[in-house]
C-alpha positions, 0 to 999 in steps of 0.5 A: 856702321852697318848703315854706312856699309849699306849706303857706301859699300859693296856687300856679298853674302858674308861681308860688307866692303867699305870703299878704300877711300872711306877713312876714319875721319870720314866715318867720324864726320858721318857719325858726328864723333871725333876720330879718337872715338871711332878708332876706339870703336873700330878696335872694339869691333875687331875684338868682337869680330864685327870688323876684320881689321882696323886697316883699310879697306874696312870689311865688316863681318855681316853675319856677326853683325846681323847675329848680334843685333838679332839677339839684342832685339829679343 
């Protein structure tokens, strides 16, 4: 998801903003998944505070994502 945000979205110090045209279907196609899978992943991301909401435009919490993956790499 971070790769999608970097390639297609706008970023600032705290967040990645995906374009409002970026639908779950587009994300699913990009990730080679079905829409139901992406919907479930988005719900999990909201629970972990990686994604602010499951509604568009999708806004990713950059610090949470980077913090999680920096811990995972150690």
